DOLUM-588719 format. One record per atom (N, C-alpha, C): x, y, z. Coordinates in steps of 0.001 Angstrom, whole numbers, padded with zeros to 6 digits, always signed. Layout:
residues N
XYZ...
***
This chain:
residues 178
+153163+021768-230906+154544+021553-231274+154643+020133-231821+154977+020012-233080+154939+018688-233692+153530+018141-233585+153399+016927-233101+152080+016329-232877+151667+016398-231421+152368+017199-230628+152107+017302-229196+151384+018612-228917+150286+018521-228187+149535+019712-227802+150038+020187-226445+150382+021470-226385+150840+022091-225145+149874+023203-224784+149548+023307-223514+148693+024388-223028+149414+025132-221919+149926+026319-222258+150644+027112-221270+149667+027955-220468+149899+028088-219164+149043+028965-218366+149268+030429-218741+148268+031236-218476+148383+032675-218730+149594+033205-217975+150290+034119-218574+151435+034734-217920+152774+034111-218292+152763+032916-218876+154020+032305-219315+154274+032753-220747+155320+033526-220917+155667+033999-222256+156579+032975-222909+156247+032578-224114+157057+031589-224810+157342+032060-226221+158377+031488-226798+158819+031877-228133+158845+030635-229026+157838+030486-229886+157850+029351-230814+158724+029673-232022+159318+028653-232599+160057+028849-233848+159868+027615-234726+160035+027823-236015+159854+026732-236963+160834+026880-238114+161202+025766-238686+162072+025770-239862+161261+025710-241144+159973+025484-240998+159095+025289-242147+158134+026467-242271+157129+026302-243069+156101+027316-243242+155446+027613-241887+155246+028891-241607+154630+029290-240350+153146+028972-240396+152707+028200-239401+151307+027812-239274+150898+028079-237832+149796+028788-237642+149327+029111-236298+149114+027825-235498+149650+027822-234275+149491+026674-233400+150501+025563-233628+151471+025776-234512+152490+024756-234806+153878+025368-234598+154799+024549-234109+156180+024997-233932+157092+023778-233912+158345+023995-234295+159355+022946-234194+160043+022995-232834+160154+024198-232300+160833+024412-231025+160085+025489-230256+160052+025339-228935+159472+026377-228079+160475+026672-226972+160745+027957-226770+161635+028398-225692+160842+029275-224739+161101+029079-223461+160445+029905-222452+161248+029838-221161+160870+030661-220227+161554+030674-218947+160588+030488-217799+161089+029876-216756+160382+029803-215483+161288+030474-214470+160706+030927-213403+161503+031523-212347+161359+030682-211102+162477+030425-210476+162489+029658-209249+162492+030676-208118+161375+030848-207438+161214+031985-206525+162142+031997-205327+162674+030867-204919+163501+030856-203724+164961+031218-203999+165275+031588-205226+166664+031871-205572+166999+033355-205575+166149+034163-205048+166455+035590-205021+165269+036407-205480+165564+037575-206007+164535+038506-206449+163650+037877-207525+162341+038026-207349+161387+037445-208299+161631+038012-209704+161562+037133-210695+161743+037477-212109+163116+038078-212428+164106+037704-211656+165475+038150-211908+166184+037105-212766+167170+037532-213540+167912+036564-214354+168652+035558-213482+168896+035907-212221+169600+034993-211320+168769+033772-210958+167459+033881-211042+166635+032721-210698+165854+032202-211895+166368+032462-213081+165694+032017-214297+166104+030591-214653+165134+029844-215141+165358+028519-215714+164989+028666-217185+165948+028520-218074+165717+028671-219512+165438+027292-220101+164254+027120-220663+163798+025805-221116+163574+025815-222624+164018+024755-223281+163782+024550-224710+163075+023215-224884+161981+023233-225645+161213+022017-225925+161241+021729-227417+161357+020469-227754+161250+020014-229140+160450+018722-229137+159783+018406-230235+159078+017124-230289+160090+015976-230245+159765+014931-229522+160625+013745-229506+160568+013103-230883+161717+012725-231396+161737+012096-232719+162104+010626-232564+161691+009795-233508+162015+008370-233432+163525+008115-233441+164293+009023-234070+165741+008848-234139+166419+009096-232793+165795+009944-231966+166417+010277-230690+165620+009622-229586+166304+008818-228825+165675+008234-227648+166605+008476-226481+166062+008427-225328+166878+008573-224131+167465+007189-223849+168475+006818-224642+169076+005495-224543+169942+005449-223290+169354+004959-222221+169989+005006-220910+171292+004209-220893+171287+003001-221442+172485+002153-221428+173626+002787-222229+173305+003342-223398+174336+003970-224231+174929+005192-223538+174094+005975-222891+174585+007159-222178+175518+006759-221041+175146+005712-220297+175981+005229-219199+177347+004780-219723+177329+004048-220815+178564+003532-221398+179488+004677-221817+178933+005689-222481+179733+006848-222910+180308+007591-221708+179468+007787-220680+179904+008516-219493+181031+007760-218787+180874+006453-218638+181883+005644-217950+183188+005551-218736+183157+005756-220041+184359+005694-220875+185179+006985-220820+184587+008067-220322+185296+009359-220237+186481+009260-219282+187526+010026-219574+188648+010164-218649+188439+011455-217874+188582+011377-216562+188355+012545-215716+189648+012917-215004+189906+014200-214940+191086+014690-214237+190901+014528-212730+189679+014795-212288+189393+014763-210858+187915+014442-210683+187609+013658-209643+186223+013350-209284+186057+013704-207812+185050+014541-207524+184834+015029-206164+183390+014754-205761+183208+014132-204596+181851+013952-204076+181439+015265-203418+180423+015919-203962+179959+017208-203443+178743+016981-202549+178996+016685-201285+177901+016447-200340+177012+017676-200195+177596+018875-200362+176808+020103-200258+175768+020201-201371+176004+019534-202499+175068+019556-203625+174285+018251-203754+174798+017184-203152+174190+015877-203369+174509+015362-204762+175657+015773-205297+176075+015390-206647+177543+014978-206631+177937+014244-207641+179350+013963-207859+179822+014907-208956+180958+015552-208719+181508+016542-209646+182689+015924-210394+182619+015952-211716+183668+015397-212570+184344+016542-213316+185671+016588-213233+186448+017602-213948+187048+016947-215177+186819+017536-216327+187313+016991-217581+188830+017111-217653+189470+016138-218273+190923+016146-218447+191343+017329-219309+190571+017594-220344+190892+018674-221282+189878+019794-221100+190383+021008-220866+189474+022146-220809+189050+022466-222224+187770+022323-222498+187263+022502-223857+186745+023913-224111+186917+024787-223147+186537+026174-223362+185050+026437-223301+184292+025528-222796+182845+025740-222739+182153+024637-221983+180984+024236-222484+180177+023221-221819+180982+021944-221611+180839+021373-220434+181463+020099-220147+182775+020185-219402+183211+021404-219068+184431+021544-218272+184232+020811-216950+183087+021028-216356+182700+020290-215149+181356+019648-215433+181235+018394-215029+179986+017659-215176+179516+017252-213791+178240+017447-213526+177641+016986-212270+176740+015804-212571+176818+014818-211708+176062+013584-211897+175348+013250-210591+174062+012923-210672+173290+012510-209493+173402+010990-209377+174201+010488-208435+174457+009055-208363+173372+008252-207648+172320+008898-207234+171310+008220-206424+170120+007807-207270+169638+006576-207111+168530+006094-207950+167222+006856-207748+167060+007533-206624+165806+008276-206413+165719+009543-207265+166842+009950-207854+166843+011117-208723+167059+010658-210155+165994+010699-210949+166036+010224-212326+165185+011120-213209+165342+010923-214518+164443+011582-215465+163094+010873-215379+162050+011449-215953+160731+010811-215876+160675+009385-216424+161604+009015-217337+161564+007638-217841+162707+006786-217277+163375+007270-216228+164354+006449-215525+165805+006681-215858+166122+007716-216622+167520+008015-216945+168212+008749-215809+169527+008781-215870+170329+009474-214860+170270+010982-215081+170356+011711-213992+170393+013170-214074+171851+013601-214120+172170+014367-215164+173537+014821-215364+173490+016227-215953+174352+017098-215434+174467+018464-215937+175883+018689-216437+176023+019391-217550+177332+019851-218001+177362+021363-217798+178522+021838-217357+178603+023241-216961+179697+023979-217720+179504+025274-217843+180467+026164-218480+181099+027028-217405+182362+027298-217569+183084+028137-216628+184554+028125-216986+185367+028706-216134+186801+028761-216377+187529+027934-215331+188617+027265-215729+189387+026510-214738+189794+027418-213583+189547+026975-212389+189873+027767-211214+188890+028885-210941+187953+029087-211837+186961+030146-211666+185601+029568-211333+184626+030409-211356+183288+029943-211007+182569+029365-212220+181624+028510-211938+180777+027946-212983+179723+028992-213306+179535+029289-214580+178568+030320-214955+177173+029759-215209+177076+028662-215956+175780+028064-216288+175915+026551-216360+174812+025867-216097+174768+024417-216251+173517+024067-217038+173647+023060-217898+172486+022606-218659+172339+021108-218500+171105+020658-218646+170851+019228-218578+171627+018578-219714+172414+017549-219405+173338+016951-220375+172645+016076-221407+173432+015664-222392+173013+014736-223454+171875+015269-224299+171789+016569-224426+170727+017134-225257+169382+017176-224578+169298+016759-223331+168042+016829-222598+167518+015472-222186+166232+015454-221864+165571+014216-221464+164185+014183-222082+163560+013017-222058+162210+012862-222602+161170+013042-221511+160132+013786-221828+159006+013965-220916+157797+013318-221573+157212+012356-220905+156031+011629-221388+156272+010982-222750+157544+010687-223054+157935+010089-224339+157446+010886-225536+157160+012166-225338+156633+013008-226408+157481+014240-226662+158075+014767-225611+158736+016066-225691+160180+015942-225203+161089+016482-225992+162497+016566-225632+162681+017850-224838+163234+017754-223638+163369+018894-222732+164845+019152-222459+165263+020389-222634+166598+020808-222255+166439+022104-221473+167146+022218-220351+167076+023477-219611+168447+023887-219094+168576+025192-218869+169820+025803-218412+169511+026612-217160+170405+026488-216163+170275+027295-214943+171627+027938-214643+171604+028972-213833+172839+029630-213417+173652+028713-212516+174966+028764-212640+175839+027918-211831+175631+028096-210342+175315+029320-209928+175107+029573-208498+173848+028886-207970+172996+028401-208872+171749+027751-208456+171832+026228-208446+173019+025680-208695+173150+024219-208669+172829+023654-207290+172983+024461-206257+172648+023981-204913+171171+023613-204806+170347+024145-205684+168904+023883-205677+168468+022999-206845+169383+022217-207420+169086+021437-208624+167907+020495-208434+167771+019868-207257+166669+018909-207046+165320+019598-207194+165165+020736-206509+163903+021469-206565+163654+022029-207964+164702+022518-208600+164558+023072-209947+164146+021978-210925+164814+020830-210869+164462+019735-211782+163011+019306-211558+162619+019186-210296+161239+018778-210009+160245+019828-210492+160600+021104-210361+159710+022166-210845+159532+022064-212356+160614+021826-213087+160531+021698-214548+159666+020501-214922+159920+019342-214317+159155+018126-214625+157676+018330-214309+157368+018874-213134+155964+019087-212736+155265+020083-213651+155960+021179-213975+155358+022180-214848+155031+021569-216205+155968+020827-216772+155731+020238-218091+154664+019150-218048+154566+018427-216942+153461+017468-216793+152120+018182-216905+152062+019404-216381+150801+020154-216411+150537+020810-217771+151572+021003-218579+151452+021702-219861+151192+020746-221032+151766+019546-220964+151607+018569-222049+150225+017937-221930+149427+018105-222981+148066+017570-222990+148122+016133-223495+147566+015236-222713+147558+013803-223102+146528+013555-224175
***
């Protein structure tokens, strides 16, 4: 993918795509799923982690300071400390009809992206209703400064976000060839 070599273990089905001429072993984007076994029936959509990988580009960096500044400038209708999740829950002032209605933020320094950024999820759902899906915010995070990672999990699985995030990071550490 780009200039990054990835080696997936047998059994992981992935979907490469490209905007350019199709060349074996090359892709602009790779999509695949992992299953988090403790979330229910094995290989069920309820325990799926949907992952999208793209090559890191020089134009996009995980600019930690800029992200913090943008996040702190947001106006929130309500902020709730969710001890049951270990996250802070932010409710947007304006319901935008999709991603970002509720944002979860990990306020603890021990929970970071591989290069030290904050962990934040934006979620889709209905006001007063349940959250359906959450995705890693800001377009994703950088893994080994080579791969842009974005993943989506079911809203009911946010209680396991720490384990899920660690599973994604560990799996990609094993797949990205140095």
